[in-house]
GURO-690952 format. One record per residue (C-alpha): residue in three letters; x, y, z. Coordinates in nm, 2 decimals, always signed. Last residue first. Example, Ala and Ser with C-alpha at 12.3 -4.5 7.8 and 13.67 -1.06 7.14 Angstrom:
2
- Ser / +1.37 / -0.11 / +0.71
- Ala / +1.23 / -0.45 / +0.78
END
This chain:
179
- Unk / +0.97 / +2.33 / -0.10
- Unk / +0.93 / +1.97 / -0.28
- Unk / +1.02 / +1.67 / -0.04
- Unk / +1.21 / +1.41 / -0.21
- Unk / +1.04 / +1.12 / -0.41
- Unk / +1.26 / +1.10 / -0.71
- Unk / +1.01 / +1.13 / -1.00
- Unk / +0.68 / +1.27 / -0.85
- Unk / +0.82 / +1.51 / -0.62
- Unk / +0.69 / +1.53 / -0.26
- Unk / +0.44 / +1.77 / -0.15
- Unk / +0.25 / +1.84 / -0.47
- Unk / +0.00 / +2.10 / -0.47
- Unk / +0.18 / +2.35 / -0.70
- Unk / +0.21 / +2.05 / -0.94
- Unk / +0.58 / +1.92 / -1.00
- Unk / +0.81 / +1.99 / -1.27
- Unk / +1.16 / +1.75 / -1.25
- Unk / +1.47 / +1.91 / -1.17
- Unk / +1.61 / +1.62 / -0.99
- Unk / +1.71 / +1.75 / -0.63
- Unk / +1.53 / +2.10 / -0.62
- Unk / +1.24 / +1.96 / -0.78
- Unk / +1.05 / +2.20 / -1.00
- Unk / +0.76 / +2.41 / -0.84
- Unk / +0.41 / +2.46 / -1.00
- Unk / +0.27 / +2.58 / -1.30
- Unk / +0.30 / +2.28 / -1.53
- Unk / +0.60 / +2.13 / -1.72
- Unk / +0.48 / +1.78 / -1.88
- Unk / +0.51 / +1.51 / -1.66
- Unk / +0.88 / +1.32 / -1.71
- Unk / +0.87 / +1.05 / -1.96
- Unk / +0.94 / +0.69 / -1.83
- Unk / +1.33 / +0.63 / -1.92
- Unk / +1.40 / +0.47 / -2.26
- Unk / +1.46 / +0.11 / -2.26
- Unk / +1.86 / +0.02 / -2.34
- Unk / +1.92 / -0.10 / -2.68
- Unk / +2.10 / -0.37 / -2.88
- Unk / +2.06 / -0.63 / -2.57
- Unk / +2.34 / -0.93 / -2.55
- Unk / +2.23 / -1.25 / -2.59
- Unk / +2.28 / -1.49 / -2.32
- Unk / +1.94 / -1.48 / -2.16
- Unk / +1.79 / -1.58 / -2.50
- Unk / +1.60 / -1.32 / -2.67
- Unk / +1.22 / -1.35 / -2.64
- Unk / +1.07 / -1.48 / -2.95
- Unk / +0.83 / -1.26 / -3.12
- Unk / +0.98 / -1.30 / -3.47
- Unk / +1.34 / -1.30 / -3.54
- Unk / +1.50 / -1.11 / -3.22
- Unk / +1.28 / -0.97 / -2.93
- Unk / +1.34 / -0.71 / -2.68
- Unk / +1.09 / -0.73 / -2.36
- Unk / +0.83 / -0.42 / -2.37
- Unk / +0.89 / -0.20 / -2.07
- Unk / +0.58 / -0.24 / -1.83
- Unk / +0.48 / +0.12 / -1.68
- Unk / +0.50 / +0.12 / -1.32
- Unk / +0.23 / -0.02 / -1.14
- Unk / +0.41 / -0.27 / -0.91
- Unk / +0.55 / -0.01 / -0.66
- Unk / +0.47 / +0.35 / -0.61
- Unk / +0.74 / +0.50 / -0.37
- Unk / +0.62 / +0.65 / -0.08
- Unk / +0.58 / +1.05 / -0.08
- Unk / +0.26 / +1.08 / +0.12
- Unk / +0.11 / +1.33 / -0.10
- Unk / +0.29 / +1.35 / -0.44
- Unk / +0.34 / +0.99 / -0.46
- Unk / +0.61 / +0.84 / -0.59
- Unk / +0.74 / +0.67 / -0.91
- Unk / +0.51 / +0.90 / -1.12
- Unk / +0.42 / +0.78 / -1.49
- Unk / +0.05 / +0.61 / -1.41
- Unk / -0.02 / +1.01 / -1.27
- Unk / -0.15 / +0.97 / -0.90
- Unk / -0.47 / +0.97 / -0.75
- Unk / -0.43 / +0.95 / -0.37
- Unk / -0.53 / +0.64 / -0.16
- Unk / -0.25 / +0.72 / +0.14
- Unk / -0.09 / +0.41 / +0.15
- Unk / -0.18 / +0.23 / -0.19
- Unk / -0.13 / +0.50 / -0.39
- Unk / -0.39 / +0.49 / -0.67
- Unk / -0.36 / +0.48 / -1.00
- Unk / -0.35 / +0.73 / -1.33
- Unk / -0.42 / +0.76 / -1.67
- Unk / -0.80 / +0.83 / -1.64
- Unk / -0.87 / +0.53 / -1.89
- Unk / -0.61 / +0.32 / -1.70
- Unk / -0.77 / +0.42 / -1.37
- Unk / -1.09 / +0.33 / -1.51
- Unk / -0.98 / +0.00 / -1.64
- Unk / -0.83 / -0.07 / -1.28
- Unk / -1.15 / +0.06 / -1.10
- Unk / -1.37 / -0.20 / -1.34
- Unk / -1.08 / -0.48 / -1.24
- Unk / -1.16 / -0.43 / -0.87
- Unk / -1.49 / -0.44 / -0.90
- Unk / -1.52 / -0.74 / -1.09
- Unk / -1.29 / -0.90 / -0.83
- Unk / -1.52 / -0.78 / -0.54
- Unk / -1.84 / -0.91 / -0.72
- Unk / -1.68 / -1.26 / -0.75
- Unk / -1.57 / -1.25 / -0.38
- Unk / -1.92 / -1.16 / -0.30
- Unk / -2.07 / -1.45 / -0.51
- Unk / -1.83 / -1.70 / -0.32
- Unk / -1.96 / -1.54 / +0.00
- Unk / -2.31 / -1.59 / -0.12
- Unk / -2.23 / -1.97 / -0.19
- Unk / -2.06 / -2.04 / +0.12
- Unk / -2.35 / -1.87 / +0.32
- Unk / -2.61 / -2.09 / +0.17
- Unk / -2.39 / -2.40 / +0.22
- Unk / -2.33 / -2.36 / +0.54
- Unk / -2.13 / -2.11 / +0.78
- Unk / -1.81 / -2.14 / +0.70
- Unk / -1.48 / -2.06 / +0.86
- Unk / -1.11 / -2.01 / +0.66
- Unk / -1.04 / -1.71 / +0.83
- Unk / -1.15 / -1.47 / +0.56
- Unk / -1.48 / -1.66 / +0.57
- Unk / -1.55 / -1.57 / +0.95
- Unk / -1.42 / -1.22 / +0.89
- Unk / -1.70 / -1.17 / +0.58
- Unk / -1.98 / -1.29 / +0.84
- Unk / -1.87 / -1.07 / +1.11
- Unk / -1.86 / -0.78 / +0.82
- Unk / -2.22 / -0.91 / +0.71
- Unk / -2.36 / -0.86 / +1.06
- Unk / -2.22 / -0.52 / +1.10
- Unk / -2.37 / -0.42 / +0.76
- Unk / -2.67 / -0.56 / +0.87
- Unk / -2.65 / -0.35 / +1.20
- Unk / -2.57 / -0.05 / +1.00
- Unk / -2.88 / -0.08 / +0.77
- Unk / -3.11 / -0.13 / +1.08
- Unk / -2.97 / +0.21 / +1.28
- Unk / -3.03 / +0.39 / +0.92
- Unk / -3.39 / +0.26 / +0.93
- Unk / -3.42 / +0.39 / +1.26
- Unk / -3.28 / +0.74 / +1.19
- Unk / -3.49 / +0.75 / +0.88
- Unk / -3.82 / +0.70 / +1.09
- Unk / -3.73 / +0.94 / +1.35
- Unk / -3.65 / +1.20 / +1.09
- Unk / -4.02 / +1.13 / +0.93
- Unk / -4.15 / +1.13 / +1.27
- Unk / -3.97 / +1.51 / +1.31
- Unk / -4.15 / +1.58 / +0.97
- Unk / -4.46 / +1.47 / +1.05
- Unk / -4.49 / +1.66 / +1.33
- Unk / -4.38 / +1.98 / +1.20
- Unk / -4.63 / +1.92 / +0.87
- Unk / -4.91 / +1.87 / +1.14
- Unk / -4.80 / +2.17 / +1.36
- Unk / -4.79 / +2.37 / +1.00
- Unk / -5.15 / +2.23 / +0.92
- Unk / -5.28 / +2.30 / +1.25
- Unk / -5.15 / +2.68 / +1.21
- Unk / -5.28 / +2.69 / +0.87
- Unk / -5.60 / +2.55 / +0.98
- Unk / -5.67 / +2.80 / +1.28
- Unk / -5.58 / +3.10 / +1.04
- Unk / -5.83 / +2.98 / +0.78
- Unk / -6.09 / +2.92 / +1.05
- Unk / -6.06 / +3.28 / +1.13
- Unk / -6.02 / +3.45 / +0.82
- Unk / -6.35 / +3.24 / +0.74
- Unk / -6.50 / +3.34 / +1.04
- Unk / -6.42 / +3.77 / +0.97
- Unk / -6.54 / +3.70 / +0.61
- Unk / -6.88 / +3.56 / +0.74
- Unk / -6.90 / +3.88 / +0.99
- Unk / -6.86 / +4.11 / +0.71
END
C-alpha cells in the first residue's frame, strides 16, 4: 500500500510540474509570437517607406528598382483579378466607402455617392458591318435604361419608386436617402 501511496504522490508532483511547464511554455510562445509580430511590422514599415520613395520618383539602386517593378506588376495583376471577381459576382466596389454594390446601381446604398466610371457600357450603334455611325448620322434608337434591381423585401424609394434592400440607406437608382 505504501508503494501505491508513493506512486500517487509522484504522479501528483509530476502533474503539477507538467502544468507549470506547460504554462511557462505557453507564456514564452506568446512572447515569441509578439516579437515575431514586431519584426513583421518593422519589415512592413520599412517596405512602406521604400514604396513612398518610389512613388515620389526616388530610387534606391538597381536591386530595389527591379523589386519595385515586380511589386507594381503584382499590384496590377491583383487589380485585374479583383475586377474579374467583381464581374463574376455582378458587383463593384464603392470608391468612397468600399461597400460591394450591384453593378447596375448608380448610387452607393451605404454612403450615397454617385458611382462613376463603372456603369455598364452601352454599345455604340452601327450601320453596315461593324463600322460606327458617322457623327452626323441620326440614331435610329435610344439605348434602353439600365434595368432596376428586382423587387426584394425592403423599401421603395419615395422619390423614384425603385426597390431597395431593407439595409440600404441610399437609393441605388437616384441616390436619395431611403427612410
